[in-house]
C-alpha positions in Angstrom: 1.5 3.5 -87.5 -1.4 1.1 -86.9 -0.5 0.7 -83.3 -0.5 4.5 -82.8 -4.0 4.6 -84.4 -5.2 1.7 -82.2 -4.2 3.5 -79.0 -5.8 6.7 -80.0 -9.1 4.8 -80.7 -8.7 3.0 -77.3 -8.2 6.4 -75.4 -11.1 8.0 -77.1 -13.4 5.0 -76.2 -12.3 4.9 -72.7 -13.1 9.1 -72.5 -16.3 8.5 -74.1 -17.5 5.7 -71.6 -16.1 7.9 -68.5 -18.1 10.9 -69.7 -21.2 8.7 -70.3 -20.8 7.2 -66.7 -20.3 10.5 -65.3 -23.4 11.8 -66.9 -25.2 8.6 -65.6 -24.0 9.0 -62.1 -26.7 10.2 -59.4 -26.2 12.3 -56.6 -28.4 12.1 -53.5 -28.2 15.1 -51.4 -29.7 15.7 -47.6 -29.3 16.8 -43.9 -29.1 14.7 -41.1 -30.5 16.2 -37.8 -32.2 15.6 -34.5 -35.0 17.3 -32.3 -34.1 18.2 -28.9 -36.5 17.9 -25.7 -37.4 21.5 -26.4 -38.5 21.0 -29.9 -35.3 22.6 -31.3 -33.8 21.1 -34.7 -30.1 20.6 -34.1 -27.7 19.1 -36.8 -25.8 15.7 -36.5 -22.2 16.2 -37.8 -19.9 13.2 -38.7 -22.9 10.8 -39.2 -22.0 7.9 -41.5 -24.1 7.8 -44.6 -23.6 4.7 -46.9 -25.1 2.2 -49.4 -26.4 -1.1 -48.5 -25.1 -2.6 -51.7 -22.2 -0.1 -52.5 -19.1 0.9 -50.9 -19.8 4.4 -51.4 -19.5 6.2 -47.9 -19.5 9.8 -46.7 -20.1 11.9 -43.4 -22.2 14.7 -42.4 -20.6 18.2 -42.3 -20.7 20.4 -39.5 -24.2 21.6 -40.5 -25.6 18.0 -40.9 -25.6 18.3 -44.9 -24.3 15.6 -47.1 -24.2 14.5 -50.6 -23.4 11.0 -52.0 -23.1 9.4 -55.3 -25.4 6.3 -56.5 -24.5 4.2 -59.6 -27.4 1.8 -59.3 -30.6 2.1 -58.0 -32.8 0.9 -56.7 -30.6 0.7 -53.2 -31.0 1.4 -49.5 -29.5 4.3 -47.9 -28.2 3.8 -44.2 -27.5 6.7 -42.0 -25.9 6.0 -38.4 -24.5 8.0 -35.7 -23.1 7.3 -32.2 -26.1 7.7 -29.5 -28.8 7.5 -32.0 -30.9 4.7 -33.7 -29.8 4.0 -37.4 -32.3 4.9 -40.2 -32.7 3.2 -43.3 -34.1 4.8 -46.8 -35.0 3.0 -49.8 -34.5 4.8 -52.8 -35.8 3.5 -56.0 -35.0 6.6 -58.4 -33.3 9.8 -58.5 -34.4 12.5 -55.7 -34.6 16.3 -56.8 -35.5 17.3 -53.2 -32.9 17.0 -50.4 -33.6 14.3 -48.0 -34.2 15.4 -44.2 -33.4 12.7 -41.7 -34.4 12.9 -38.3 -32.1 10.7 -36.1 -33.9 9.5 -32.7 -31.6 9.0 -29.9 -30.9 5.4 -28.9 -32.0 3.7 -25.9 -29.7 4.8 -22.9 -28.4 2.1 -20.6 -29.5 2.5 -16.9 -25.6 1.3 -15.8 -22.8 -0.7 -17.0 -21.4 -3.5 -15.0 -17.7 -3.5 -15.1 -15.8 -6.7 -14.0 -12.2 -6.3 -13.0 -9.5 -8.9 -12.0 -7.6 -8.4 -8.8 -4.0 -8.5 -9.8 -2.9 -9.1 -6.2 0.3 -7.1 -6.5 0.9 -4.3 -9.0 2.8 -1.0 -9.4 0.9 1.9 -11.1 2.1 3.4 -14.0 0.0 6.8 -13.7 0.7 7.9 -9.9 3.4 10.4 -9.9 4.8 8.4 -7.0 6.0 4.8 -7.2 2.9 3.5 -5.7 2.9 -0.5 -5.0 -0.1 -1.9 -4.2 -0.8 -5.5 -2.4 -4.4 -6.5 -3.0 -6.6 -8.8 -1.2 -5.7 -11.5 -3.5 -2.1 -11.3 -2.5 -2.8 -11.2 1.2 -4.8 -14.4 0.8 -1.5 -16.0 -0.5 -0.4 -16.3 3.4 -2.1 -16.8 6.5 -1.9 -12.9 7.1 -3.2 -13.0 10.7 -1.9 -9.3 11.4 -0.1 -6.6 9.5 3.2 -7.6 10.5 2.8 -11.0 8.7 1.3 -9.4 5.6 4.6 -8.7 3.7 5.8 -12.4 3.3 5.3 -12.5 -0.3 6.5 -8.8 -0.7 10.2 -7.5 -1.6 9.7 -3.9 -0.5 9.3 -4.5 3.0 11.2 -6.6 5.5 9.9 -7.6 9.0 12.0 -8.6 11.5 11.7 -9.7 15.3 13.1 -7.3 17.8 14.1 -9.7 20.5 13.4 -13.1 22.0 11.1 -12.2 24.9 8.5 -9.4 23.9 7.3 -11.1 20.5 7.5 -7.5 19.1 8.1 -7.2 15.2 9.3 -4.4 13.2 9.5 -3.6 9.6 12.4 -2.3 7.4 12.4 -0.2 4.3 15.4 0.9 2.4 17.5 -1.0 5.1 16.2 1.5 7.7 14.3 0.7 10.9 10.4 1.2 10.6 10.3 4.1 12.7 11.3 5.8 9.7 8.3 4.6 7.6 5.1 6.4 8.3 2.1 3.8 8.6 -1.5 5.1 8.0 -4.9 3.6 7.5 -6.9 5.7 5.0 -4.8 8.6 5.5 -5.2 8.3 9.2 -1.9 7.7 11.5 -1.8 4.0 12.5 1.5 3.3 14.2 3.1 6.3 16.1 4.4 7.0 19.4 3.7 4.4 22.0 2.5 2.1 19.3 5.7 1.7 17.4 7.0 -1.7 19.0 3.6 -3.7 18.9 1.1 -1.7 16.3 1.9 -4.1 13.7 0.0 -6.9 15.6 -2.9 -4.5 16.5 -4.4 -4.6 12.8 -6.0 -7.9 11.7 -5.0 -9.0 8.3 -8.4 -10.0 7.3 -9.5 -6.3 7.9 -7.3 -5.1 5.1 -8.6 -4.5 1.6 -5.4 -3.5 0.0 -1.8 -2.1 1.1 -0.1 0.7 -0.9 3.6 1.2 -0.5 5.4 4.3 -1.5 9.3 4.4 -1.2 11.1 7.5 -0.1 9.2 10.7 1.1 5.7 11.0 0.3 3.4 13.7 -0.3 3.4 17.0 1.9 -0.2 16.6 2.7 0.4 13.5 5.1 2.9 15.3 7.2 6.7 15.6 7.7 7.3 12.3 9.0 7.8 10.1 5.8 11.7 9.3 5.5 12.1 5.8 4.3 8.6 5.6 2.9 4.8 5.4 3.6 2.4 2.6 4.0 -1.2 3.2 3.8 -3.8 0.7 4.4 -7.2 0.6 2.6 -9.5 -1.2 5.2 -12.7 -3.2 3.9 -15.7 -1.1 3.4 -19.5 -2.1 3.2 -19.3 -1.8 -0.6 -17.2 -5.0 -0.4 -20.5 -6.6 -0.1 -19.6 -9.2 2.8 -23.0 -9.4 4.9 -20.9 -12.0 7.0 -17.2 -12.8 7.1 -15.8 -15.4 9.3 -12.0 -16.3 9.7 -10.5 -19.2 12.0 -6.9 -19.9 12.3 -4.9 -22.3 14.3 -1.1 -23.3 14.3 1.0 -26.0 16.0 2.2 -23.3 18.6 -1.1 -23.2 20.3 -2.0 -19.9 18.5 -5.8 -19.5 17.6 -7.4 -16.6 16.3 -11.0 -15.7 15.3 -12.1 -12.9 12.9 -15.6 -11.8 12.3 -16.9 -8.7 10.3 -19.9 -7.7 8.3 -21.5 -4.9 6.3 -25.0 -3.5 6.2 -26.2 -1.2 3.5 -29.1 0.5 5.3 -30.1 2.7 2.4 -28.6 4.6 -0.6 -26.6 6.8 1.7 -25.9 5.0 4.8 -23.7 2.0 5.2 -21.9 0.6 8.4 -19.5 -2.1 9.1 -18.2 -4.0 12.0 -14.9 -5.8 12.8 -14.2 -8.1 15.8 -10.9 -10.0 16.5 -10.0 -12.6 19.2 -6.6 -14.1 19.3 -4.7 -16.3 22.2 -1.6 -18.4 22.4 -2.7 -21.2 24.7 0.6 -23.2 25.0 4.0 -22.6 26.1 6.7 -23.3 23.6 10.3 -23.5 24.1 11.4 -25.1 20.8 15.0 -24.0 21.1 15.4 -25.5 24.7 16.8 -22.2 26.4 14.1 -22.2 29.1 12.2 -19.2 27.7 9.0 -19.2 26.1 9.6 -18.6 22.3 6.1 -16.9 21.8 4.2 -14.9 24.5 1.2 -16.3 25.6 -2.1 -14.4 26.3 -5.1 -12.7 24.7 -5.6 -10.2 22.2 -9.1 -8.4 21.7 -9.8 -5.8 18.7 -12.6 -4.3 17.5 -13.9 -1.7 15.2 -16.8 0.1 14.1 -17.4 2.4 11.1 -20.1 4.3 9.4 -20.1 5.7 5.8 -22.5 8.6 4.5 -22.5 9.3 0.8 -24.6 12.8 -0.1 -24.9 14.6 -3.1 -22.1 17.0 -2.2 -20.9 15.6 0.8 -19.4 12.3 2.1 -18.4 11.1 5.6 -16.9 8.3 7.4 -16.5 7.9 11.0 -16.1 5.5 13.9 -14.1 4.0 16.6 -11.8 1.1 17.5 -10.3 -0.4 20.5 -7.7 -3.1 21.5 -7.1 -4.8 24.6 -4.1 -7.0 25.1 -2.5 -8.9 28.0 0.3 -11.3 27.4 3.1 -13.1 29.4 6.6 -14.2 28.4 10.0 -15.0 30.0 11.2 -18.1 31.6 8.8 -21.2 31.5 6.5 -21.5 34.4 6.7 -17.7 35.4 3.7 -15.0 35.2 5.5 -12.0 36.4 4.0 -11.9 40.1 5.9 -10.2 42.9 6.5 -13.3 44.5 8.4 -15.1 41.7 11.8 -15.7 41.7 12.3 -16.4 38.0 12.5 -14.1 35.1 9.1 -13.3 34.1 7.7 -10.7 31.5 4.2 -8.9 31.2 2.8 -6.9 28.4 -0.5 -5.0 28.8 -2.1 -2.6 26.3 -5.3 -0.5 26.1 -5.8 1.2 23.2 -9.0 3.4 22.4 -9.6 5.6 19.3 -12.2 7.9 17.5 -11.9 9.1 14.1 -14.0 11.2 11.6 -13.2 12.1 7.8 -15.5 14.4 5.8 -15.4 15.7 2.1 -17.2 18.6 0.6 -17.6 19.0 -3.2 -18.4 22.6 -4.3 -21.6 23.2 -6.3 -19.9 26.1 -8.0 -16.4 24.8 -8.9 -16.4 21.4 -10.2 -13.1 20.5 -9.3 -12.9 22.2 -5.9 -13.1 19.8 -2.7 -12.5 20.3 1.0 -11.3 17.2 3.2 -11.4 17.1 6.8 -9.5 14.4 9.0 -9.8 14.1 12.6 -8.5 11.3 15.0 -8.7 11.2 19.0 -6.4 8.4 20.7 -5.7 7.1 24.0 -2.8 4.4 24.4 -1.7 2.9 27.5 1.2 0.3 27.8 2.4 -1.4 30.8 5.6 -3.8 30.4 7.3 -5.6 33.1 10.4 -7.5 31.7 12.6 -9.2 34.4 13.4 -6.3 37.2 12.7 -3.8 34.3 9.4 -1.8 34.4 8.1 0.5 31.9 4.8 2.4 31.7 3.7 4.8 29.0 0.4 6.7 28.1 -0.1 8.8 25.0 -3.2 11.0 24.4 -3.4 12.4 21.2 -5.4 14.5 18.8 -4.7 14.7 14.9 -6.4 17.1 12.6 -5.7 17.7 8.9 -7.8 19.9 6.6 -7.1 19.7 2.7 -8.4 21.9 0.0 -7.7 21.1 -3.7 -8.8 22.8 -6.9 -7.4 23.6 -10.4 -5.6 26.6 -11.6 -7.0 27.4 -15.0 -7.4 23.8 -16.2 -6.9 20.4 -15.2 -3.2 20.6 -16.2 -2.7 22.5 -13.0 -4.2 21.6 -9.7 -3.0 22.1 -6.1 -3.7 20.9 -2.7 -3.2 23.2 0.3 -4.3 23.2 3.9 -3.7 23.1 7.6 -2.7 20.5 10.1 -2.5 20.0 13.9 -1.1 17.7 16.4 -1.5 17.3 20.0 0.5 14.5 21.4 0.8 14.2 25.1 3.3 11.6 26.8 3.8 10.4 30.1 6.4 7.5 30.3 8.0 6.0 33.4 11.2 3.7 32.9 12.3 1.9 36.3 12.3 4.9 38.8 12.4 7.8 36.3 9.7 9.7 34.7 9.7 11.6 31.4 7.0 13.9 30.4 6.4 15.5 27.0 3.8 17.4 25.1 4.1 18.1 21.6 1.9 20.8 19.9 2.5 21.3 16.2 0.4 23.4 14.3 1.3 23.3 10.3 0.5 24.2 6.7 1.4 22.9 3.3 1.1 23.7 -0.3 1.4 21.2 -3.2 1.4 22.0 -6.7 0.8 19.3 -9.5 1.4 19.9 -13.2 -0.2 16.9 -15.5 0.4 16.7 -19.3 -2.1 13.9 -20.3 -0.9 11.7 -17.5 2.3 11.1 -19.5 4.4 13.7 -17.7 3.4 14.4 -14.0 5.5 17.0 -11.7 4.4 17.4 -8.2 6.2 20.0 -6.1 5.0 20.3 -2.5 6.3 22.2 0.8 5.2 22.2 4.3 6.0 24.2 7.4 5.4 23.1 10.9 5.9 24.9 14.1 6.8 22.7 16.9 6.3 23.8 20.3 9.7 22.4 21.7 11.8 22.7 18.4 10.7 25.6 16.5 9.9 25.7 12.8 10.3 22.5 10.6 10.5 22.7 6.8 10.0 20.0 4.5 10.2 20.6 0.8 9.4 17.6 -1.5 9.5 16.7 -5.3 8.2 14.1 -7.6 8.5 13.8 -11.4 7.2 10.8 -13.6 7.4 10.3 -17.2 5.7 7.6 -19.3 8.6 6.9 -22.1 6.0 4.6 -23.5 2.7 3.6 -22.8 3.9 0.4 -20.7 6.8 2.3 -18.8 7.4 4.8 -16.3 10.3 6.6 -14.9 10.2 8.4 -11.7 12.5 10.8 -9.7 11.8 11.9 -6.1 13.7 13.8 -3.5 12.6 15.6 -0.3 13.2 16.3 3.2 11.9 14.1 6.2 11.6 15.1 9.6 10.7 12.8 12.7 10.5 13.8 16.6 11.9 10.5 18.4 10.6 9.0 21.3 13.8 7.0 22.9 12.2 4.5 25.1 8.9 3.7 23.2 10.7 3.3 19.9 12.9 0.6 21.3 10.7 -1.1 23.8 12.1 -4.5 22.4 15.6 -3.6 23.7 14.5 -3.7 27.2 14.9 -7.4 27.2 18.5 -7.2 28.5 20.5 -6.2 31.6 22.0 -3.5 29.5 22.2 0.0 31.4 20.2 2.8 29.2 22.3 5.9 28.8 19.9 8.1 27.2 21.0 11.9 26.2 18.9 14.3 27.9 18.8 16.5 24.7 17.1 14.4 22.0 16.4 16.7 19.0 14.4 15.8 15.7 16.0 13.7 13.2 16.3 15.0 9.6 17.2 13.4 6.4 17.2 14.0 2.6 15.8 11.2 0.6 16.1 10.8 -2.9 15.2 8.0 -5.5 14.9 7.0 -9.3 12.6 4.1 -10.2 11.7 2.6 -13.5 9.0 0.3 -14.3 8.2 -1.6 -17.4 5.3 -3.7 -18.1 5.1 -6.3 -20.8 2.5 -9.0 -22.2 3.2 -12.9 -22.0 0.5 -14.9 -23.5 -1.8 -11.7 -22.8 -1.2 -11.6 -19.1 0.7 -8.7 -17.5 4.1 -9.0 -16.3 6.3 -6.3 -14.7 10.0 -5.5 -14.4 11.0 -2.7 -11.9 14.2 -1.3 -10.6 14.9 1.4 -8.2 17.8 3.0 -6.3 17.2 5.2 -3.2 19.9 7.3 -1.3 19.0 8.5 2.0 21.4 10.8 4.0 20.7 11.9 7.6 21.3 15.7 8.6 20.7 14.8 12.2 19.9 11.0 13.5 19.2 9.4 16.8 21.7 6.8 17.2 20.8 3.6 19.2 24.3 2.5 19.9 25.1 -1.3 21.0 28.8 -1.0 20.3 29.9 1.2 23.1 29.9 -1.8 25.6 27.7 -5.2 25.6 26.5 -4.0 29.2 25.2 -0.8 28.0 23.1 0.8 25.7 23.4 4.3 24.4 20.9 6.7 22.8 22.1 10.2 21.5 21.9 12.7 18.6 24.5 12.5 16.2 25.1 14.7 13.0 28.1 12.4 11.9 28.1 10.7 8.8 24.7 8.3 8.3 23.3 7.2 5.1 21.5 4.3 3.3 22.1 3.1 -0.3 19.1 0.8 -1.4 18.7 -1.1 -4.5 16.1 -3.4 -5.7 15.4 -5.1 -9.1 12.1 -7.2 -9.2 10.8 -9.3 -12.0 7.1 -10.6 -12.0 6.3 -12.9 -15.1 2.9 -14.5 -15.6 3.5 -16.9 -18.4 -0.2 -18.0 -18.5 -3.3 -17.2 -16.5 -3.0 -18.7 -13.1 0.6 -18.8 -12.8 2.9 -16.1 -11.6 6.6 -16.2 -10.9 8.4 -13.3 -8.9 12.0 -12.8 -8.1 13.6 -9.8 -6.4 17.1 -8.9 -5.4 17.9 -6.4 -2.9 21.3 -4.7 -2.0 21.8 -2.4 1.2 24.6 -0.2 2.1 23.3 1.3 5.4 25.8 2.8 7.6 26.2 5.2 10.7 28.9 6.1 13.4 28.6 3.5 16.2 31.0 3.9 19.0 32.8 6.8 17.1 33.4 4.7 14.0 31.7 4.5 10.6 30.2 1.0 10.4 27.4 -0.9 9.0 24.0 -0.8 10.8 23.7 -4.0 12.8 21.1 -6.7 12.0 20.8 -5.2 8.4 21.8 -7.8 5.6 23.7 -6.2 2.6 22.1 -8.8 0.3 18.4 -10.3 0.1 16.6 -12.4 -2.4 13.1 -13.2 -2.9 11.6 -15.9 -5.1 7.9 -16.8 -5.2 5.4 -18.8 -7.3 1.8 -18.7 -7.1 -0.7 -21.0 -9.3 -4.5 -20.8 -9.2 -6.4 -23.4 -11.3 -8.7 -22.0 -14.1 -11.8 -22.7 -12.0 -10.3 -20.9 -9.2 -10.9 -23.8 -6.9 -7.5 -24.7 -5.9 -4.5 -22.1 -4.9 -0.9 -23.0 -4.4 1.7 -20.7 -3.3 5.5 -21.2 -2.2 7.9 -18.4 -1.3 11.6 -18.4 -0.4 13.5 -15.5 1.1 17.4 -15.6 1.3 18.8 -13.5 3.9 22.3 -12.7 3.8 25.0 -12.0 6.5 24.3 -9.3 9.2 27.0 -7.2 11.2 26.3 -8.1 15.0 27.3 -5.8 17.9 30.7 -6.6 19.6 30.4 -8.9 22.8 34.3 -9.4 23.0 34.3 -7.9 26.6 32.0 -10.5 27.8 33.0 -13.9 29.2 33.9 -16.6 26.5 30.8 -18.4 27.0 28.7 -15.4 26.5 30.6 -14.1 23.5 29.0 -14.1 19.9 30.3 -13.7 16.5 30.5 -10.3 14.6 28.8 -11.5 12.1 25.5 -13.7 11.6 25.0 -16.6 9.2 23.1 -16.4 6.1 20.0 -18.5 5.7 16.8 -19.5 3.7 13.2 -19.0 4.9 10.6 -21.2 3.1 6.9 -20.6 3.5 4.0 -22.4 1.5 0.1 -22.5 1.5 -2.5 -24.5 -0.1 -6.1 -23.3 -0.4 -9.2 -24.8 -1.9 -12.2 -22.7 -2.5 -16.0 -23.8 -2.2 -18.8 -21.5 -3.0 -19.2 -19.9 0.4 -16.0 -20.9 2.1 -12.4 -21.9 1.6 -9.9 -23.8 3.7 -6.3 -23.3 3.8 -3.2 -25.4 5.0 0.3 -23.7 5.3 3.6 -23.9 6.4 6.3 -21.2 7.6 9.9 -21.7 8.0 9.6 -25.1 6.4 13.5 -25.5 6.4 13.4 -25.4 10.3 15.8 -22.6 10.5 16.7 -21.4 14.1 19.0 -19.3 15.7 21.2 -21.2 18.2 21.9 -19.7 21.8 19.5 -16.7 20.8 19.8 -15.4 24.3 23.0 -14.6 25.7 23.2 -15.7 29.3 19.9 -17.5 29.3 21.2 -19.4 32.6 21.6 -16.2 34.5 18.8 -13.9 33.3 19.4 -11.2 36.2 23.2 -11.1 35.7 24.9 -8.3 33.9 25.3 -10.2 30.7 21.8 -11.2 29.9 20.9 -10.0 26.6 17.7 -11.4 24.3 17.9 -8.7 21.5 20.8 -10.3 19.7 18.3 -11.5 17.2 18.9 -12.2 13.5 17.1 -15.4 12.6 13.9 -17.0 13.7 14.1 -18.8 17.1 11.1 -21.1 17.0 11.6 -23.4 14.1 9.0 -24.4 11.5 5.2 -23.7 11.7 2.1 -25.8 10.3 -1.0 -23.8 10.6 -4.7 -24.2 9.1 -7.8 -22.3 8.7 -10.9 -21.5 6.9 -12.8 -18.4 5.3 -16.5 -18.2 5.4 -18.4 -15.5 3.5 -22.1 -14.6 2.9 -22.6 -12.0 0.4 -24.9 -9.3 0.4 -28.0 -9.8 -2.1 -27.9 -7.5 -5.1 -30.5 -4.8 -5.0 
C-alpha cells in the first residue's frame, strides 16, 4: 500500500512541476519580412529562427510569421535565410508586442569560378545516346599528329593502313569500314566524298579540343549517313586562352611537323583564332627491304582561321581552311616522272573550304532557337600510282537549318528543320571519266521526352529527296534509362543510308594491278542498326571508375560490295542485297585506384560477314577478336606523365590468292600480333617535352607487297596489308604555350 501511495505522490509532484514550467514558459512572436526596391514589404517564408543558448528552433510560415518558446532569458534570437544577412536580437525580458524583423539582402557575388578536371576519357550518363568523349588530356597521351593517330588509346575506333604505297589510313567502327562512319567537326561535315581516303590526315591533332564518339545511328538532325557511328570533333576555341601555342614533332623516319596557333579576344563579343600546320617526311624509308618506300615523302601544309561573335540574342562562327599536299611514294629513287622506268607514285591534294554557323535566340520564347549551318568546299585530288591515274574534283554546298523549342514544358522538346546538299563530282580513272551531281533537299523532325534526365526518349524521322535515287527515309529511336544515379541503359535503332563513290571510297586499292570491274548501276546503301549499351560508374578511393558493355547488330538491306575474292587479278564493285551483317560486342573497364593512375582494359568481338564471290564469308581484314590494355600515370604535381598501351589484334581472313604462281600466293588467314606504344612527358610552366615509341615490339608484316619484284606485272598487289610494315618508331617533341592574361 505504501508503494502505491509513494507512486501517486511522485506523479502528482511531476504534474505540478510540469504545470508550473508551462506557466513559466515565455512565447516570443514576430514576423520576418524584407523590403523590395520598390519599397514594398514582402514576407520571407522558411527563415530559420533559433536561440543562441537554446536548442529550440522554428521556421517562419508562408506569411513570414513565427512563434518560439523561451525557457530562460536573457538570450539572443538569431534569424537567418538564404540570400539574406543574418539578424540577431538580444531579448532580456518577455515581449508583449510582436517583433518585426527586416532582413537585408546579402552581398551578391559578381561571379563564381568553377574548376573542373579534364578526365581525358569519359562516357556521359545523361545523354540519350551513348556519347564517349576523348578529351585533350587523353589526346596528349600519344603524339597525336593528326586525327588518324588520335585513337591509339581508344577501344571503340580502330585505325588501319589501306595499302603499302599510298600511306592512306581508314578507321573501323563496329567492324565496318570507315566509310560507314559519319565524321564531322562541330556538326559540319569533315570527311566525305573525295576526302574519304586521306581526310583523316588533314586534321592536325593539336587543333582538336575533344572528340565525341557515338556508336550506331545518330540524330536525324545530322543527316541520313550515320550507319556504324558518328564522330564529331570540337576544335579549340579562343576561350581556350592560348594566346600562342607551338608544337614541334620529329621521329626516326625523318618525319617532322610544326603546329602554331593562337587566339585573341578582341572585345566582349568578338574573338578570333588561327591555326597553321606544316609537315614533311624528308627521308626515304624501306625497313622491310622490299625496294618500296614504306612511308610517302613530301610536304603537307594546312591552315585555318575562324571568328566567333557572341551577341545578346545571336551567336556566330565563321571562317575558312585550306590544305595543300604533294607526296611521293613507290620504288626507291622514283619521283613519278614520265621518263622513269621504275614504279613511282605521286599524290597531290588541294582543299579549300569556307564555313559559317549562326544561332538566334528568341526574345519572346525562352526555349526557342534557330541554328544555321553552311559549308562551301572545293576538293581536288590527283593520284598517279605506277601506270594507274586517278583525278577527282568535288564541289560542295551543305546547308542545315535547325529550329528547336518546347511543347508545353521542358519535358517535351523538339527539333525540326530543312537541309540541302549540292555535291558535284568529276572523276577520271585511267581513260574513263565519271560525272555525278547530287542535289538533295531534306526535312527532319525529332521529338524528345525527358523525365528529370532519368528517362529520355528521342524519336526522329527525316526524309530526303535525291535527284538520282528519289525519296530516302530514315527513322531513328534512342531510349535512355538511369536505373541508378551512377548507371545508364541505352537502346537505339534506326536506318542509315549512304550514297557510295566507288573510286573515291577505295583509292588505296588502286595500288595493285587488279582490273577494276565496277557496276554501272550503283545505288544507295541501306542498313538497320540496333544496339544496347550499359554503363556503370563507381568510386575507387573517391576517383571515378567506369564499366561499360555494348552490343550492336547492323543488317544491310543493300550494300556496295568491294569483292577481292572473285580473282586475285580483279577487283569487283557492285551492289548486293544478299545477306550482309555485323555483330559487334565490346566490354571495357576503366579503374582509377588512386589519383593520377588509370588502368583501362577492353575486349571486342566482331562477326562481320557478307557474300563475296557468291559465298557468305567473313569480311576480309577484320579481326574477330581485339584486346586493349592501357596504363596511364601522372604525378601529384602534374610534372611527369607516363603512358603505355598494348593492342592485341586477332587473326583476319585474307582474300584468296590460290590462282597466283606459288611465289605470289599468301595464306588465307593472317597472324595475330601485339602492338605496344608508350610515351613519357615532363611538364614545365609554359612548355612540356615528350618522348615516345610506337610498335615497340617491332612487329612487321613479311612480304607485304605481292610481286614487289615485278610491279608492272599482273600479280602486283600492295593492298593485302594486315599488320605494320615499317617496324618500331621513336619520336619526340615539345609543346609551348603562352596563356592570355585574365581581364
